[in-house]
N, CA, C, O and the ligand as a Tripos MOL2 file, in Angstrom:
@<TRIPOS>MOLECULE
protein
  309   307    78     0     0
PROTEIN
NO_CHARGES

@<TRIPOS>ATOM
      1 N          88.7930   10.3590   49.9920 N.3       1 MET1
      2 CA         89.8730    9.6280   50.6850 C.3       1 MET1
      3 C          89.4060    9.2060   52.0810 C.2       1 MET1
      4 O          88.7690    9.9710   52.8050 O.2       1 MET1
      5 N          89.7410    7.9840   52.4260 N.am      2 LEU2
      6 CA         89.4210    7.5060   53.7660 C.3       2 LEU2
      7 C          90.5180    7.9400   54.7310 C.2       2 LEU2
      8 O          91.6720    8.1210   54.3440 O.2       2 LEU2
      9 N          90.1390    8.1000   55.9790 N.am      3 GLU3
     10 CA         91.1270    8.3760   57.0230 C.3       3 GLU3
     11 C          92.0380    7.1740   57.2120 C.2       3 GLU3
     12 O          91.6640    6.0370   56.9250 O.2       3 GLU3
     13 N          93.2390    7.4500   57.7010 N.am      4 ILE4
     14 CA         94.1030    6.3410   58.1080 C.3       4 ILE4
     15 C          93.7110    5.9750   59.5300 C.2       4 ILE4
     16 O          93.7670    6.7930   60.4470 O.2       4 ILE4
     17 N          93.3140    4.7280   59.6800 N.am      5 ARG5
     18 CA         92.8020    4.2740   60.9780 C.3       5 ARG5
     19 C          93.5930    3.0490   61.4120 C.2       5 ARG5
     20 O          94.1240    2.3040   60.5880 O.2       5 ARG5
     21 N          93.6580    2.8630   62.7110 N.am      6 PHE6
     22 CA         94.4050    1.7330   63.2500 C.3       6 PHE6
     23 C          93.5040    0.8830   64.1300 C.2       6 PHE6
     24 O          92.6280    1.3930   64.8280 O.2       6 PHE6
     25 N          93.7360   -0.4180   64.0840 N.am      7 CYS7
     26 CA         92.9570   -1.3510   64.9000 C.3       7 CYS7
     27 C          93.2400   -1.0840   66.3800 C.2       7 CYS7
     28 O          94.4030   -1.0800   66.7840 O.2       7 CYS7
     29 N          92.2010   -0.8610   67.2020 N.am      8 PRO8
     30 CA         92.4120   -0.6040   68.6320 C.3       8 PRO8
     31 C          92.8380   -1.8600   69.3890 C.2       8 PRO8
     32 O          93.2390   -1.7760   70.5490 O.2       8 PRO8
     33 N          92.7550   -3.0200   68.7430 N.am      9 HIS9
     34 CA         93.0590   -4.2840   69.4200 C.3       9 HIS9
     35 C          94.4890   -4.7420   69.1790 C.2       9 HIS9
     36 O          95.0920   -5.3710   70.0490 O.2       9 HIS9
     37 N          95.0420   -4.4350   68.0050 N.am     10 CYS10
     38 CA         96.4010   -4.8940   67.7080 C.3      10 CYS10
     39 C          97.2930   -3.7680   67.1750 C.2      10 CYS10
     40 O          98.5030   -3.9600   67.0570 O.2      10 CYS10
     41 N          96.7300   -2.6030   66.8510 N.am     11 GLY11
     42 CA         97.5340   -1.4680   66.4310 C.3      11 GLY11
     43 C          97.9370   -1.4720   64.9630 C.2      11 GLY11
     44 O          98.6400   -0.5660   64.5150 O.2      11 GLY11
     45 N          97.5010   -2.4820   64.2020 N.am     12 VAL12
     46 CA         97.8230   -2.5480   62.7810 C.3      12 VAL12
     47 C          96.9260   -1.5830   62.0000 C.2      12 VAL12
     48 O          95.7580   -1.3940   62.3390 O.2      12 VAL12
     49 N          97.4800   -0.9820   60.9630 N.am     13 GLN13
     50 CA         96.6890   -0.0710   60.1370 C.3      13 GLN13
     51 C          95.5690   -0.8340   59.4350 C.2      13 GLN13
     52 O          95.7930   -1.9120   58.8830 O.2      13 GLN13
     53 N          94.3810   -0.2780   59.4600 N.am     14 LEU14
     54 CA         93.2420   -0.9230   58.7970 C.3      14 LEU14
     55 C          93.3660   -0.7700   57.2890 C.2      14 LEU14
     56 O          93.8070    0.2720   56.8030 O.2      14 LEU14
     57 N          92.9820   -1.7970   56.5490 N.am     15 SER15
     58 CA         93.0330   -1.7620   55.0870 C.3      15 SER15
     59 C          91.6450   -1.4950   54.5430 C.2      15 SER15
     60 O          90.6470   -1.9470   55.1040 O.2      15 SER15
     61 N          91.5900   -0.7570   53.4430 N.am     16 SER16
     62 CA         90.2870   -0.5330   52.8290 C.3      16 SER16
     63 C          89.8700   -1.7880   52.0770 C.2      16 SER16
     64 O          90.7030   -2.5080   51.5250 O.2      16 SER16
     65 N          88.6060   -2.0280   52.0650 N.am     17 TRP17
     66 CA         88.0610   -3.2370   51.4540 C.3      17 TRP17
     67 C          86.6860   -2.8970   50.9140 C.2      17 TRP17
     68 O          85.8840   -2.2490   51.5860 O.2      17 TRP17
     69 N          86.4180   -3.3430   49.6800 N.am     18 ILE18
     70 CA         85.1010   -3.0900   49.0880 C.3      18 ILE18
     71 C          84.2020   -4.2830   49.3950 C.2      18 ILE18
     72 O          84.5000   -5.4140   49.0120 O.2      18 ILE18
     73 N          83.1300   -4.0230   50.0710 N.am     19 GLY19
     74 CA         82.1980   -5.0920   50.4310 C.3      19 GLY19
     75 C          81.5180   -5.6680   49.2100 C.2      19 GLY19
     76 O          81.4770   -5.0290   48.1590 O.2      19 GLY19
     77 N          80.9760   -6.8890   49.3400 N.am     20 PRO20
     78 CA         80.2080   -7.4760   48.2370 C.3      20 PRO20
     79 C          79.0240   -6.5700   47.9040 C.2      20 PRO20
     80 O          78.4570   -5.9510   48.8040 O.2      20 PRO20
     81 N          78.6390   -6.4800   46.6250 N.am     21 PRO21
     82 CA         77.5610   -5.5590   46.2240 C.3      21 PRO21
     83 C          76.2870   -5.7620   47.0330 C.2      21 PRO21
     84 O          75.5960   -4.7930   47.3460 O.2      21 PRO21
     85 N          75.9690   -6.9930   47.3740 N.am     22 GLU22
     86 CA         74.7230   -7.2640   48.0880 C.3      22 GLU22
     87 C          74.7620   -6.8220   49.5500 C.2      22 GLU22
     88 O          73.7260   -6.7420   50.2100 O.2      22 GLU22
     89 N          75.9640   -6.5350   50.0480 N.am     23 SER23
     90 CA         76.0710   -6.1330   51.4550 C.3      23 SER23
     91 C          75.6550   -4.6810   51.6590 C.2      23 SER23
     92 O          75.2220   -4.2950   52.7450 O.2      23 SER23
     93 N          75.7940   -3.8650   50.5840 N.am     24 GLY24
     94 CA         75.4440   -2.4650   50.7020 C.3      24 GLY24
     95 C          76.4440   -1.6540   51.5120 C.2      24 GLY24
     96 O          76.1500   -0.5230   51.8960 O.2      24 GLY24
     97 N          77.6180   -2.2120   51.7770 N.am     25 TRP25
     98 CA         78.5910   -1.5470   52.6380 C.3      25 TRP25
     99 C          79.3900   -0.4690   51.9180 C.2      25 TRP25
    100 O          79.7690    0.5320   52.5260 O.2      25 TRP25
    101 N          79.6500   -0.6670   50.6240 N.am     26 GLY26
    102 CA         80.6040    0.2160   49.9760 C.3      26 GLY26
    103 C          82.0010   -0.0870   50.4870 C.2      26 GLY26
    104 O          82.3460   -1.2380   50.7540 O.2      26 GLY26
    105 N          82.8010    0.9650   50.6200 N.am     27 GLU27
    106 CA         84.1710    0.7580   51.0740 C.3      27 GLU27
    107 C          84.2210    0.7790   52.5970 C.2      27 GLU27
    108 O          83.6820    1.6820   53.2380 O.2      27 GLU27
    109 N          84.8720   -0.2250   53.1620 N.am     28 ILE28
    110 CA         85.0070   -0.2940   54.6080 C.3      28 ILE28
    111 C          86.4780   -0.4690   54.9720 C.2      28 ILE28
    112 O          87.3090   -0.7270   54.1010 O.2      28 ILE28
    113 N          86.7950   -0.3300   56.2360 N.am     29 LEU29
    114 CA         88.1630   -0.5120   56.7170 C.3      29 LEU29
    115 C          88.2040   -1.7590   57.5820 C.2      29 LEU29
    116 O          87.3600   -1.9460   58.4590 O.2      29 LEU29
    117 N          89.1950   -2.6150   57.3290 N.am     30 VAL30
    118 CA         89.2590   -3.9040   57.9980 C.3      30 VAL30
    119 C          90.6500   -4.1540   58.5610 C.2      30 VAL30
    120 O          91.6540   -3.7910   57.9480 O.2      30 VAL30
    121 N          90.7000   -4.7760   59.7330 N.am     31 CYS31
    122 CA         91.9650   -5.2630   60.2830 C.3      31 CYS31
    123 C          92.2430   -6.6320   59.6710 C.2      31 CYS31
    124 O          91.5150   -7.5930   59.9240 O.2      31 CYS31
    125 N          93.2960   -6.7150   58.8680 N.am     32 ASN32
    126 CA         93.6180   -7.9840   58.2020 C.3      32 ASN32
    127 C          94.6860   -8.7880   58.9310 C.2      32 ASN32
    128 O          95.2460   -9.7350   58.3790 O.2      32 ASN32
    129 N          94.9620   -8.4080   60.1620 N.am     33 ASN33
    130 CA         95.9950   -9.0900   60.9240 C.3      33 ASN33
    131 C          95.4680  -10.4120   61.4880 C.2      33 ASN33
    132 O          94.5710  -10.4180   62.3310 O.2      33 ASN33
    133 N          96.0270  -11.5310   61.0190 N.am     34 ASN34
    134 CA         95.5590  -12.8350   61.4880 C.3      34 ASN34
    135 C          95.9390  -13.1020   62.9330 C.2      34 ASN34
    136 O          95.4180  -14.0280   63.5540 O.2      34 ASN34
    137 N          96.8430  -12.2970   63.4690 N.am     35 GLU35
    138 CA         97.2420  -12.4630   64.8670 C.3      35 GLU35
    139 C          96.4650  -11.5300   65.7900 C.2      35 GLU35
    140 O          96.6830  -11.5360   67.0010 O.2      35 GLU35
    141 N          95.5740  -10.7390   65.2380 N.am     36 CYS36
    142 CA         94.8140   -9.7800   66.0430 C.3      36 CYS36
    143 C          94.0270  -10.5100   67.1330 C.2      36 CYS36
    144 O          93.3440  -11.4990   66.8670 O.2      36 CYS36
    145 N          94.1340  -10.0050   68.3590 N.am     37 VAL37
    146 CA         93.4350  -10.6710   69.4670 C.3      37 VAL37
    147 C          91.9270  -10.6950   69.2480 C.2      37 VAL37
    148 O          91.2460  -11.6450   69.6330 O.2      37 VAL37
    149 N          91.4220   -9.6500   68.6330 N.am     38 TYR38
    150 CA         89.9870   -9.5660   68.3560 C.3      38 TYR38
    151 C          89.5560  -10.7280   67.4630 C.2      38 TYR38
    152 O          88.5660  -11.4080   67.7310 O.2      38 TYR38
    153 N          90.3220  -10.9350   66.3970 N.am     39 TYR39
    154 CA         90.0310  -12.0010   65.4420 C.3      39 TYR39
    155 C          90.2010  -13.3760   66.0820 C.2      39 TYR39
    156 O          89.3570  -14.2570   65.9180 O.2      39 TYR39
    157 N          91.2800  -13.5460   66.7990 N.am     40 ARG40
    158 CA         91.5640  -14.8460   67.4140 C.3      40 ARG40
    159 C          90.5170  -15.1990   68.4550 C.2      40 ARG40
    160 O          90.0790  -16.3470   68.5350 O.2      40 ARG40
    161 N          90.1150  -14.2220   69.2510 N.am     41 ASN41
    162 CA         89.0870  -14.4880   70.2560 C.3      41 ASN41
    163 C          87.7640  -14.8350   69.6150 C.2      41 ASN41
    164 O          87.0210  -15.6740   70.1230 O.2      41 ASN41
    165 N          87.4640  -14.1870   68.4900 N.am     42 SER42
    166 CA         86.1930  -14.4590   67.8250 C.3      42 SER42
    167 C          86.1590  -15.8850   67.3040 C.2      42 SER42
    168 O          85.1180  -16.5410   67.3140 O.2      42 SER42
    169 N          87.3080  -16.3530   66.8510 N.am     43 GLN43
    170 CA         87.3530  -17.7380   66.3540 C.3      43 GLN43
    171 C          87.0750  -18.7150   67.4800 C.2      43 GLN43
    172 O          86.3490  -19.6930   67.2990 O.2      43 GLN43
    173 N          87.6520  -18.4510   68.6390 N.am     44 THR44
    174 CA         87.4410  -19.3290   69.7790 C.3      44 THR44
    175 C          85.9690  -19.3600   70.1430 C.2      44 THR44
    176 O          85.4050  -20.4260   70.3890 O.2      44 THR44
    177 N          85.3450  -18.1900   70.1770 N.am     45 ASP45
    178 CA         83.9260  -18.1220   70.5290 C.3      45 ASP45
    179 C          83.0770  -18.9350   69.5670 C.2      45 ASP45
    180 O          82.2140  -19.7090   69.9810 O.2      45 ASP45
    181 N          83.3320  -18.7490   68.2760 N.am     46 ILE46
    182 CA         82.5180  -19.4160   67.2740 C.3      46 ILE46
    183 C          82.7590  -20.9250   67.3130 C.2      46 ILE46
    184 O          81.8230  -21.7150   67.1900 O.2      46 ILE46
    185 N          83.9970  -21.3070   67.4820 N.am     47 ARG47
    186 CA         84.3040  -22.7440   67.5030 C.3      47 ARG47
    187 C          83.6500  -23.4420   68.6810 C.2      47 ARG47
    188 O          83.2690  -24.6090   68.5940 O.2      47 ARG47
    189 N          83.5240  -22.7150   69.7870 N.am     48 ASN48
    190 CA         82.8760  -23.3340   70.9430 C.3      48 ASN48
    191 C          81.4170  -23.6310   70.6590 C.2      48 ASN48
    192 O          80.8400  -24.5600   71.2250 O.2      48 ASN48
    193 N          80.8270  -22.8410   69.7840 N.am     49 LYS49
    194 CA         79.4110  -23.0370   69.4680 C.3      49 LYS49
    195 C          79.2250  -24.1000   68.3860 C.2      49 LYS49
    196 O          78.2600  -24.8640   68.4160 O.2      49 LYS49
    197 N          80.1440  -24.1420   67.4450 N.am     50 ASP50
    198 CA         79.9950  -25.0540   66.3210 C.3      50 ASP50
    199 C          81.3750  -25.4560   65.8180 C.2      50 ASP50
    200 O          82.0860  -24.6480   65.2210 O.2      50 ASP50
    201 N          81.7410  -26.6840   66.0580 N.am     51 GLU51
    202 CA         83.1010  -27.1170   65.7330 C.3      51 GLU51
    203 C          83.3880  -27.1530   64.2340 C.2      51 GLU51
    204 O          84.5450  -27.0760   63.8210 O.2      51 GLU51
    205 N          82.3470  -27.2670   63.4260 N.am     52 ASP52
    206 CA         82.5650  -27.3390   61.9840 C.3      52 ASP52
    207 C          82.6940  -25.9540   61.3550 C.2      52 ASP52
    208 O          83.0480  -25.8240   60.1830 O.2      52 ASP52
    209 N          82.4110  -24.9520   62.1280 N.am     53 ASN53
    210 CA         82.4060  -23.6010   61.5730 C.3      53 ASN53
    211 C          83.8210  -23.0410   61.5370 C.2      53 ASN53
    212 O          84.5150  -23.0540   62.5540 O.2      53 ASN53
    213 N          84.2540  -22.5560   60.3940 N.am     54 SER54
    214 CA         85.6020  -22.0070   60.2820 C.3      54 SER54
    215 C          85.5560  -20.5040   60.0540 C.2      54 SER54
    216 O          86.4360  -19.9400   59.4040 O.2      54 SER54
    217 N          84.5350  -19.8610   60.5870 N.am     55 LEU55
    218 CA         84.4230  -18.4180   60.4350 C.3      55 LEU55
    219 C          84.9810  -17.6990   61.6470 C.2      55 LEU55
    220 O          84.9360  -18.2070   62.7670 O.2      55 LEU55
    221 N          85.5040  -16.5180   61.4070 N.am     56 GLY56
    222 CA         85.9230  -15.6450   62.4870 C.3      56 GLY56
    223 C          85.4060  -14.2500   62.2200 C.2      56 GLY56
    224 O          84.8920  -13.9690   61.1370 O.2      56 GLY56
    225 N          85.5370  -13.3750   63.1980 N.am     57 CYS57
    226 CA         85.1160  -11.9890   63.0020 C.3      57 CYS57
    227 C          86.3330  -11.0830   63.0450 C.2      57 CYS57
    228 O          87.0790  -11.0690   64.0240 O.2      57 CYS57
    229 N          86.5220  -10.3320   61.9820 N.am     58 ARG58
    230 CA         87.5900   -9.3390   61.9690 C.3      58 ARG58
    231 C          87.0280   -8.0080   62.4460 C.2      58 ARG58
    232 O          85.8430   -7.7140   62.2900 O.2      58 ARG58
    233 N          87.9220   -7.2140   63.0340 N.am     59 TYR59
    234 CA         87.5300   -5.8730   63.4340 C.3      59 TYR59
    235 C          87.4010   -5.0110   62.1850 C.2      59 TYR59
    236 O          88.3020   -5.0100   61.3470 O.2      59 TYR59
    237 N          86.3020   -4.2810   62.0440 N.am     60 ALA60
    238 CA         86.0990   -3.4380   60.8730 C.3      60 ALA60
    239 C          85.4020   -2.1490   61.2810 C.2      60 ALA60
    240 O          84.7300   -2.0870   62.3100 O.2      60 ALA60
    241 N          85.5750   -1.1260   60.4580 N.am     61 GLU61
    242 CA         84.9020    0.1480   60.6800 C.3      61 GLU61
    243 C          84.2220    0.5800   59.3920 C.2      61 GLU61
    244 O          84.7140    0.3210   58.2940 O.2      61 GLU61
    245 N          83.0850    1.2420   59.5460 N.am     62 ASP62
    246 CA         82.3080    1.6860   58.3970 C.3      62 ASP62
    247 C          82.4470    3.2020   58.2210 C.2      62 ASP62
    248 O          81.8430    3.9690   58.9710 O.2      62 ASP62
    249 N          83.2410    3.6370   57.2320 N.am     63 PRO63
    250 CA         83.4610    5.0760   57.0230 C.3      63 PRO63
    251 C          82.1790    5.8310   56.7030 C.2      63 PRO63
    252 O          82.0670    7.0190   57.0030 O.2      63 PRO63
    253 N          81.2070    5.1480   56.0930 N.am     64 ASP64
    254 CA         79.9530    5.8170   55.7460 C.3      64 ASP64
    255 C          79.0830    6.0520   56.9660 C.2      64 ASP64
    256 O          78.0720    6.7510   56.8960 O.2      64 ASP64
    257 N          79.4770    5.4720   58.0650 N.am     65 ASN65
    258 CA         78.6460    5.5790   59.2700 C.3      65 ASN65
    259 C          79.4810    6.1110   60.4400 C.2      65 ASN65
    260 O          79.3810    5.6290   61.5680 O.2      65 ASN65
    261 N          80.3100    7.1230   60.1370 N.am     66 GLY66
    262 CA         81.1000    7.7560   61.1880 C.3      66 GLY66
    263 C          82.1600    6.8500   61.7800 C.2      66 GLY66
    264 O          82.5110    6.9900   62.9520 O.2      66 GLY66
    265 N          82.6790    5.9140   60.9810 N.am     67 TYR67
    266 CA         83.7250    4.9650   61.4190 C.3      67 TYR67
    267 C          83.2520    4.1320   62.6030 C.2      67 TYR67
    268 O          83.9970    3.8890   63.5530 O.2      67 TYR67
    269 N          82.0220    3.7110   62.5250 N.am     68 THR68
    270 CA         81.4850    2.8290   63.5510 C.3      68 THR68
    271 C          82.1320    1.4560   63.4500 C.2      68 THR68
    272 O          82.2800    0.9100   62.3560 O.2      68 THR68
    273 N          82.5130    0.9110   64.5780 N.am     69 ALA69
    274 CA         83.1240   -0.4150   64.5860 C.3      69 ALA69
    275 C          82.0620   -1.4960   64.4480 C.2      69 ALA69
    276 O          80.9680   -1.3840   65.0020 O.2      69 ALA69
    277 N          82.3980   -2.5430   63.7030 N.am     70 PHE70
    278 CA         81.4850   -3.6840   63.6160 C.3      70 PHE70
    279 C          82.2770   -4.9580   63.3550 C.2      70 PHE70
    280 O          83.4710   -4.9070   63.0600 O.2      70 PHE70
    281 N          81.6160   -6.0830   63.4630 N.am     71 ASN71
    282 CA         82.2530   -7.3770   63.2100 C.3      71 ASN71
    283 C          82.1080   -7.7340   61.7470 C.2      71 ASN71
    284 O          80.9960   -7.7780   61.2210 O.2      71 ASN71
    285 N          83.2280   -7.9890   61.0860 N.am     72 LEU72
    286 CA         83.1570   -8.4750   59.7190 C.3      72 LEU72
    287 C          83.4030   -9.9790   59.7530 C.2      72 LEU72
    288 O          84.4830  -10.4410   60.1220 O.2      72 LEU72
    289 N          82.3870  -10.7250   59.3640 N.am     73 LEU73
    290 CA         82.5120  -12.1750   59.3440 C.3      73 LEU73
    291 C          83.4780  -12.5700   58.2390 C.2      73 LEU73
    292 O          83.3150  -12.1540   57.0920 O.2      73 LEU73
    293 N          84.4830  -13.3710   58.5770 N.am     74 ALA74
    294 CA         85.5060  -13.7260   57.5910 C.3      74 ALA74
    295 C          85.8410  -15.2040   57.7190 C.2      74 ALA74
    296 O          85.7550  -15.7930   58.7970 O.2      74 ALA74
    297 N          86.2210  -15.7810   56.5990 N.am     75 TRP75
    298 CA         86.6630  -17.1700   56.6300 C.3      75 TRP75
    299 C          87.9780  -17.2710   57.3630 C.2      75 TRP75
    300 O          88.8750  -16.4470   57.1820 O.2      75 TRP75
    301 N          88.0810  -18.2710   58.1760 N.am     76 TYR76
    302 CA         89.3280  -18.5240   58.8890 C.3      76 TYR76
    303 C          90.2930  -19.2170   57.9410 C.2      76 TYR76
    304 O          89.9480  -20.2260   57.3260 O.2      76 TYR76
    305 N          91.5230  -18.6690   57.8190 N.am     77 LYS77
    306 CA         92.5180  -19.2660   56.9310 C.3      77 LYS77
    307 C          93.6930  -19.7720   57.7330 C.2      77 LYS77
    308 O          94.6420  -20.3110   57.1650 O.2      77 LYS77
    309 ZN         93.4290   -5.9260   64.8250 Zn       78 ZN78
@<TRIPOS>BOND
     1     1     2 1
     2     2     3 1
     3     3     4 2
     4     3     5 am
     5     5     6 1
     6     6     7 1
     7     7     8 2
     8     7     9 am
     9     9    10 1
    10    10    11 1
    11    11    12 2
    12    11    13 am
    13    13    14 1
    14    14    15 1
    15    15    16 2
    16    15    17 am
    17    17    18 1
    18    18    19 1
    19    19    20 2
    20    19    21 am
    21    21    22 1
    22    22    23 1
    23    23    24 2
    24    23    25 am
    25    25    26 1
    26    26    27 1
    27    27    28 2
    28    27    29 am
    29    29    30 1
    30    30    31 1
    31    31    32 2
    32    31    33 am
    33    33    34 1
    34    34    35 1
    35    35    36 2
    36    35    37 am
    37    37    38 1
    38    38    39 1
    39    39    40 2
    40    39    41 am
    41    41    42 1
    42    42    43 1
    43    43    44 2
    44    43    45 am
    45    45    46 1
    46    46    47 1
    47    47    48 2
    48    47    49 am
    49    49    50 1
    50    50    51 1
    51    51    52 2
    52    51    53 am
    53    53    54 1
    54    54    55 1
    55    55    56 2
    56    55    57 am
    57    57    58 1
    58    58    59 1
    59    59    60 2
    60    59    61 am
    61    61    62 1
    62    62    63 1
    63    63    64 2
    64    63    65 am
    65    65    66 1
    66    66    67 1
    67    67    68 2
    68    67    69 am
    69    69    70 1
    70    70    71 1
    71    71    72 2
    72    71    73 am
    73    73    74 1
    74    74    75 1
    75    75    76 2
    76    75    77 am
    77    77    78 1
    78    78    79 1
    79    79    80 2
    80    79    81 am
    81    81    82 1
    82    82    83 1
    83    83    84 2
    84    83    85 am
    85    85    86 1
    86    86    87 1
    87    87    88 2
    88    87    89 am
    89    89    90 1
    90    90    91 1
    91    91    92 2
    92    91    93 am
    93    93    94 1
    94    94    95 1
    95    95    96 2
    96    95    97 am
    97    97    98 1
    98    98    99 1
    99    99   100 2
   100    99   101 am
   101   101   102 1
   102   102   103 1
   103   103   104 2
   104   103   105 am
   105   105   106 1
   106   106   107 1
   107   107   108 2
   108   107   109 am
   109   109   110 1
   110   110   111 1
   111   111   112 2
   112   111   113 am
   113   113   114 1
   114   114   115 1
   115   115   116 2
   116   115   117 am
   117   117   118 1
   118   118   119 1
   119   119   120 2
   120   119   121 am
   121   121   122 1
   122   122   123 1
   123   123   124 2
   124   123   125 am
   125   125   126 1
   126   126   127 1
   127   127   128 2
   128   127   129 am
   129   129   130 1
   130   130   131 1
   131   131   132 2
   132   131   133 am
   133   133   134 1
   134   134   135 1
   135   135   136 2
   136   135   137 am
   137   137   138 1
   138   138   139 1
   139   139   140 2
   140   139   141 am
   141   141   142 1
   142   142   143 1
   143   143   144 2
   144   143   145 am
   145   145   146 1
   146   146   147 1
   147   147   148 2
   148   147   149 am
   149   149   150 1
   150   150   151 1
   151   151   152 2
   152   151   153 am
   153   153   154 1
   154   154   155 1
   155   155   156 2
   156   155   157 am
   157   157   158 1
   158   158   159 1
   159   159   160 2
   160   159   161 am
   161   161   162 1
   162   162   163 1
   163   163   164 2
   164   163   165 am
   165   165   166 1
   166   166   167 1
   167   167   168 2
   168   167   169 am
   169   169   170 1
   170   170   171 1
   171   171   172 2
   172   171   173 am
   173   173   174 1
   174   174   175 1
   175   175   176 2
   176   175   177 am
   177   177   178 1
   178   178   179 1
   179   179   180 2
   180   179   181 am
   181   181   182 1
   182   182   183 1
   183   183   184 2
   184   183   185 am
   185   185   186 1
   186   186   187 1
   187   187   188 2
   188   187   189 am
   189   189   190 1
   190   190   191 1
   191   191   192 2
   192   191   193 am
   193   193   194 1
   194   194   195 1
   195   195   196 2
   196   195   197 am
   197   197   198 1
   198   198   199 1
   199   199   200 2
   200   199   201 am
   201   201   202 1
   202   202   203 1
   203   203   204 2
   204   203   205 am
   205   205   206 1
   206   206   207 1
   207   207   208 2
   208   207   209 am
   209   209   210 1
   210   210   211 1
   211   211   212 2
   212   211   213 am
   213   213   214 1
   214   214   215 1
   215   215   216 2
   216   215   217 am
   217   217   218 1
   218   218   219 1
   219   219   220 2
   220   219   221 am
   221   221   222 1
   222   222   223 1
   223   223   224 2
   224   223   225 am
   225   225   226 1
   226   226   227 1
   227   227   228 2
   228   227   229 am
   229   229   230 1
   230   230   231 1
   231   231   232 2
   232   231   233 am
   233   233   234 1
   234   234   235 1
   235   235   236 2
   236   235   237 am
   237   237   238 1
   238   238   239 1
   239   239   240 2
   240   239   241 am
   241   241   242 1
   242   242   243 1
   243   243   244 2
   244   243   245 am
   245   245   246 1
   246   246   247 1
   247   247   248 2
   248   247   249 am
   249   249   250 1
   250   250   251 1
   251   251   252 2
   252   251   253 am
   253   253   254 1
   254   254   255 1
   255   255   256 2
   256   255   257 am
   257   257   258 1
   258   258   259 1
   259   259   260 2
   260   259   261 am
   261   261   262 1
   262   262   263 1
   263   263   264 2
   264   263   265 am
   265   265   266 1
   266   266   267 1
   267   267   268 2
   268   267   269 am
   269   269   270 1
   270   270   271 1
   271   271   272 2
   272   271   273 am
   273   273   274 1
   274   274   275 1
   275   275   276 2
   276   275   277 am
   277   277   278 1
   278   278   279 1
   279   279   280 2
   280   279   281 am
   281   281   282 1
   282   282   283 1
   283   283   284 2
   284   283   285 am
   285   285   286 1
   286   286   287 1
   287   287   288 2
   288   287   289 am
   289   289   290 1
   290   290   291 1
   291   291   292 2
   292   291   293 am
   293   293   294 1
   294   294   295 1
   295   295   296 2
   296   295   297 am
   297   297   298 1
   298   298   299 1
   299   299   300 2
   300   299   301 am
   301   301   302 1
   302   302   303 1
   303   303   304 2
   304   303   305 am
   305   305   306 1
   306   306   307 1
   307   307   308 2
@<TRIPOS>SUBSTRUCTURE
     1 MET1         2 RESIDUE 1 A MET
     2 LEU2         6 RESIDUE 1 A LEU
     3 GLU3        10 RESIDUE 1 A GLU
     4 ILE4        14 RESIDUE 1 A ILE
     5 ARG5        18 RESIDUE 1 A ARG
     6 PHE6        22 RESIDUE 1 A PHE
     7 CYS7        26 RESIDUE 1 A CYS
     8 PRO8        30 RESIDUE 1 A PRO
     9 HIS9        34 RESIDUE 1 A HIS
    10 CYS10       38 RESIDUE 1 A CYS
    11 GLY11       42 RESIDUE 1 A GLY
    12 VAL12       46 RESIDUE 1 A VAL
    13 GLN13       50 RESIDUE 1 A GLN
    14 LEU14       54 RESIDUE 1 A LEU
    15 SER15       58 RESIDUE 1 A SER
    16 SER16       62 RESIDUE 1 A SER
    17 TRP17       66 RESIDUE 1 A TRP
    18 ILE18       70 RESIDUE 1 A ILE
    19 GLY19       74 RESIDUE 1 A GLY
    20 PRO20       78 RESIDUE 1 A PRO
    21 PRO21       82 RESIDUE 1 A PRO
    22 GLU22       86 RESIDUE 1 A GLU
    23 SER23       90 RESIDUE 1 A SER
    24 GLY24       94 RESIDUE 1 A GLY
    25 TRP25       98 RESIDUE 1 A TRP
    26 GLY26      102 RESIDUE 1 A GLY
    27 GLU27      106 RESIDUE 1 A GLU
    28 ILE28      110 RESIDUE 1 A ILE
    29 LEU29      114 RESIDUE 1 A LEU
    30 VAL30      118 RESIDUE 1 A VAL
    31 CYS31      122 RESIDUE 1 A CYS
    32 ASN32      126 RESIDUE 1 A ASN
    33 ASN33      130 RESIDUE 1 A ASN
    34 ASN34      134 RESIDUE 1 A ASN
    35 GLU35      138 RESIDUE 1 A GLU
    36 CYS36      142 RESIDUE 1 A CYS
    37 VAL37      146 RESIDUE 1 A VAL
    38 TYR38      150 RESIDUE 1 A TYR
    39 TYR39      154 RESIDUE 1 A TYR
    40 ARG40      158 RESIDUE 1 A ARG
    41 ASN41      162 RESIDUE 1 A ASN
    42 SER42      166 RESIDUE 1 A SER
    43 GLN43      170 RESIDUE 1 A GLN
    44 THR44      174 RESIDUE 1 A THR
    45 ASP45      178 RESIDUE 1 A ASP
    46 ILE46      182 RESIDUE 1 A ILE
    47 ARG47      186 RESIDUE 1 A ARG
    48 ASN48      190 RESIDUE 1 A ASN
    49 LYS49      194 RESIDUE 1 A LYS
    50 ASP50      198 RESIDUE 1 A ASP
    51 GLU51      202 RESIDUE 1 A GLU
    52 ASP52      206 RESIDUE 1 A ASP
    53 ASN53      210 RESIDUE 1 A ASN
    54 SER54      214 RESIDUE 1 A SER
    55 LEU55      218 RESIDUE 1 A LEU
    56 GLY56      222 RESIDUE 1 A GLY
    57 CYS57      226 RESIDUE 1 A CYS
    58 ARG58      230 RESIDUE 1 A ARG
    59 TYR59      234 RESIDUE 1 A TYR
    60 ALA60      238 RESIDUE 1 A ALA
    61 GLU61      242 RESIDUE 1 A GLU
    62 ASP62      246 RESIDUE 1 A ASP
    63 PRO63      250 RESIDUE 1 A PRO
    64 ASP64      254 RESIDUE 1 A ASP
    65 ASN65      258 RESIDUE 1 A ASN
    66 GLY66      262 RESIDUE 1 A GLY
    67 TYR67      266 RESIDUE 1 A TYR
    68 THR68      270 RESIDUE 1 A THR
    69 ALA69      274 RESIDUE 1 A ALA
    70 PHE70      278 RESIDUE 1 A PHE
    71 ASN71      282 RESIDUE 1 A ASN
    72 LEU72      286 RESIDUE 1 A LEU
    73 LEU73      290 RESIDUE 1 A LEU
    74 ALA74      294 RESIDUE 1 A ALA
    75 TRP75      298 RESIDUE 1 A TRP
    76 TYR76      302 RESIDUE 1 A TYR
    77 LYS77      306 RESIDUE 1 A LYS
    78 ZN78       309 GROUP 0 **** ****
């Protein structure tokens, strides 16, 4: 069982998500809040670099690595 964890940026409970097999991540925890400041700021950063890019970074933690925080690249919807 994974711990119940909350996003430090927006306070929403992180959801478990199984990474693509090629990523080697296994099960990770992700903030799926589209209003999360972390996610919204990441979109702004990326858009400034490349206007055609519709990717953003969601806040995520890796349970296999002591719940280390990392950026999960996600399509902007
Ligand atoms: Zn969040």
